[in-house]
Each structure stands twice: as C-alpha cells, then as structure tokens.
C-alpha positions in Angstrom: 150.5 185.9 109.8 153.2 183.4 109.7 152.5 180.2 111.5 154.7 177.1 112.4 153.4 174.6 114.9 151.0 177.1 116.3 147.9 175.2 116.8 148.0 176.1 120.7 147.5 179.8 119.9 146.2 180.3 116.4 142.6 180.6 117.3 143.2 183.4 119.7 145.3 185.3 117.2 142.6 184.8 114.5 139.8 185.9 116.8 141.5 189.1 117.7 141.5 190.0 113.9 137.8 189.0 113.6 137.1 191.0 116.7 138.2 194.2 115.0 135.7 197.1 114.9 136.9 197.9 111.5 135.9 194.9 109.4 137.4 195.6 105.8 140.3 193.4 106.2 141.8 190.1 104.8 143.9 187.7 107.0 146.4 185.5 105.1 147.8 182.6 107.2 151.1 181.4 105.7 152.0 178.1 107.1 155.8 177.4 107.4 155.7 173.7 107.1 154.0 172.9 110.5 154.0 169.2 111.7 150.9 169.7 114.0 147.5 170.6 113.1 148.2 174.4 112.4 147.3 174.2 108.7 144.2 172.1 109.3 143.0 174.6 111.9 143.7 177.5 109.6 141.5 175.9 106.9 138.6 175.2 109.3 138.7 178.8 110.4 138.7 179.9 106.7 135.7 177.7 106.1 133.6 180.1 108.2 135.1 183.4 107.1 135.9 184.1 103.4 138.3 187.0 104.6 140.7 184.3 105.9 143.1 182.9 103.3 145.4 180.0 104.4 148.6 179.4 102.4 150.5 176.0 102.5 154.1 175.9 102.2 155.0 174.2 98.9 157.9 171.8 98.5 161.0 173.9 97.7 159.7 177.0 99.2 162.2 178.6 101.7 161.7 178.1 105.3 161.4 180.7 108.2 159.1 183.6 109.3 160.5 186.1 106.7 159.8 183.6 103.8 156.3 183.0 105.1 155.5 186.5 105.5 156.7 187.2 101.9 154.5 184.7 100.6 151.6 186.2 102.4 152.6 189.6 101.1 152.7 188.4 97.5 149.1 187.4 97.9 147.8 190.4 99.8 145.4 192.5 97.8 145.1 195.5 100.1 146.8 198.8 100.1 147.8 198.5 103.7 149.9 195.8 105.2 149.9 194.7 108.9 151.7 192.0 110.6 150.6 189.6 113.4 152.3 186.4 114.6 150.2 183.3 115.3 150.8 183.6 119.1 150.1 187.4 119.6 146.8 189.4 119.2 145.4 192.7 118.3 143.0 194.7 120.5 139.6 195.5 119.0 140.2 199.1 118.1 143.6 198.7 116.4 142.7 198.8 112.7 140.1 201.5 113.3 142.4 203.8 115.2 145.6 203.2 113.3 144.2 203.1 109.7 141.9 206.0 110.4 145.0 207.9 111.6 147.0 207.1 108.6 144.3 207.9 106.1 143.6 211.3 107.7 147.3 212.4 108.0 148.7 210.4 104.8 151.2 208.4 106.8 153.3 205.8 105.1 154.5 203.7 108.1 152.9 203.6 111.6 153.3 201.5 114.8 151.8 201.8 118.2 152.3 200.8 121.8 151.5 197.4 123.0 151.2 195.1 126.0 153.9 192.7 126.8 152.5 189.3 128.5 154.9 187.1 130.3 153.7 184.3 132.5 150.4 186.1 133.2 151.9 189.6 134.1 151.2 192.5 131.7 153.7 195.4 131.0 153.0 198.4 128.8 155.5 199.1 126.1 155.3 202.7 125.1 156.6 204.3 122.0 157.8 207.6 120.8 155.6 209.9 118.6 158.0 209.3 115.6 161.3 207.8 114.8 163.8 208.5 111.9 166.2 205.9 110.4 169.1 207.3 112.2 167.1 207.0 115.6 166.0 203.6 114.7 169.6 202.3 114.2 170.0 203.1 117.9 167.3 200.8 119.0 164.2 199.2 117.4 160.9 200.7 118.8 158.7 199.3 116.2 156.8 196.2 117.3 156.1 194.0 114.4 152.6 193.2 115.6 151.9 196.9 115.6 153.3 198.0 112.3 151.2 199.0 109.3 152.7 200.0 105.9 151.0 202.0 103.1 152.2 200.3 99.8 150.9 203.2 97.8 153.3 205.6 99.6 156.1 203.0 100.0 156.1 200.8 97.0 157.0 197.2 97.0 157.4 195.6 100.3 159.6 192.5 101.0 160.9 191.0 104.3 164.8 190.7 103.9 165.8 187.1 103.8 167.2 186.8 107.4 166.4 184.2 109.9 166.1 186.8 112.6 165.5 190.6 112.9 164.2 190.6 109.4 161.4 192.9 110.6 164.0 195.4 112.0 165.9 195.3 108.7 162.7 196.0 106.8 161.8 199.1 109.0 165.4 200.5 108.2 164.9 199.8 104.4 161.4 201.5 104.4 162.8 204.5 106.3 165.0 205.3 103.3 161.7 206.0 101.5 159.9 208.1 104.1 161.2 210.7 106.5 160.0 208.9 109.7 157.7 206.2 111.1 155.0 207.6 113.3 154.0 206.1 116.6 150.3 205.9 118.0 151.0 206.3 121.8 148.6 203.9 123.1 148.7 199.9 123.4 146.7 198.3 120.6 148.2 194.9 120.6 149.3 192.0 123.0 152.8 190.4 122.6 152.9 187.0 124.3 156.5 186.0 125.4 156.3 182.3 124.7 159.1 179.7 125.2 160.9 179.1 121.8 159.8 182.4 120.3 162.4 184.0 117.9 162.9 186.9 120.2 163.0 184.9 123.5 166.8 184.4 123.5 168.5 187.7 124.1 172.0 186.6 123.0 170.8 185.3 119.7 168.8 188.5 119.2 172.0 190.5 119.9 173.9 188.5 117.4 171.3 188.9 114.8 171.1 192.7 115.5 174.8 192.9 114.7 174.2 191.0 111.5 171.6 193.5 110.4 174.0 196.3 111.1 177.0 194.7 109.4 175.6 192.6 106.4 172.2 194.3 105.7 172.7 198.0 106.6 176.3 198.0 105.6 177.5 199.9 108.7 181.3 199.8 109.6 182.4 197.9 112.7 182.7 201.0 114.7 179.4 202.4 113.7 177.8 198.9 114.2 179.3 198.7 117.8 177.9 202.2 118.7 174.7 201.6 117.4 174.5 198.1 119.2 175.6 199.6 122.4 172.9 202.2 122.2 170.5 199.5 121.4 171.4 197.5 124.5 171.3 200.5 126.9 167.8 201.2 125.6 166.6 197.8 126.3 167.9 197.8 129.8 165.9 200.9 130.6 162.9 199.9 128.6 162.6 196.7 130.8 
C-alpha cells in the first residue's frame, strides 16, 4: 500500500484489509514522503495489529507510487502479492475468493471486477475471464486494487520506474512469463475516484499510456497508435 498525504482515507483502506474473512495476510504501508499525519496514523494502526508494517521513506529514496510499491515488495514475505492504494478498499471476501481460486487452479496472475465510486454513485466494472498480453495491449482490464501475483510461478516482481501507468507496464511484463491473466468475474474491491488521484486526469493518462507503449513495451509508432486507439475506444464503451 503506497501512501502519500492519505490520512483522510488510510483508516478505511486498512480496515478493509483487517475485515478480510481470510486472515493470513501482512499489510506493508509504504509512506511516500507525506507531509500530513499519514505515517503517524500508519504507526498507530500497526501498534494494534502486528500484521501491519509501516515503512518510512528514507532520504535519497526515489519518490512516487511505483518506488513506494517496490519498497513494500522488497519487504514482503509472502508468496502472493496484492496491491491496494490508500484511498481504496477491498471487500471482505476478496482474499478468500481470489487466493482460494489461485491455489486450486495454480494461477499465476489474477484480477477481479470492482466497484467504481464517484461522488456517491457506484458503477460495477466487469472483467473478462482471461486476457493475454496481446489483448492487454489493446486496453488495460486489470485494476491494480484487484490484482494478485504468485511470486513462486512468476519470479521476481518489480514495478517499472514510471510516474504513471507503472501498473499497466508491470502486467505487460508479467504476461511474458505466463500465458494469460485470469479474471474473477465478480466485484471484490471498491475504487474511489478522488480529486488529484493519479488516474483522475484522462489526458495525462493517455500520454502515460503512449509512453508505456513506446518506451517500455518498445512498440513502433504505428503499432502504438493502433493499440492506443483500441484502448480509447474500449474506455468509451466501458464508461
């Protein structure tokens, strides 16, 4: 859980992890140089639950959500990695449903549907049963707050060093190691659209997606343009 100036929402996110019906988890909260009481709150929450581990940003550490996530990943002790931003939440059955499915079917990378909350209105975001790398290039269907990775099957995991869309770049990287990511077709998390969130500016998101195609995935201009067009069309129809 990367957290920067998130004291207004952090408790809600943490409570959603503590409320899981499956309790064998650890939560690493990686502060990204907050100037509010985020890190103080994280330490207070950790005092009451030994499974919560707050990480302070040290002088010289790179800034940004990708860097914060990577600091947390480096400290993680479990086989499975899940991701949750400090302003979002998991629903109680998420870990039980998703990890049980992964363990039973030996799946390397999974995701699920989720609820998108904006100004009190809720919209269900549905997902396909599976997606390959080629399909994912045409539009990201993996919500970061729903993704779970099996490090035993996928190997070392690190977020690419991008200021935006680093999650999308990671999924593309991981799909070179496994045939497909598998989607659990039920909403298991809640994504809160907040002012100032990384994904709240569509124009900046589009530019960042272009950079993923060109600089990270190494696509030609023509291929990148085709993928970006497909991506935008899917977003229009997804709503």
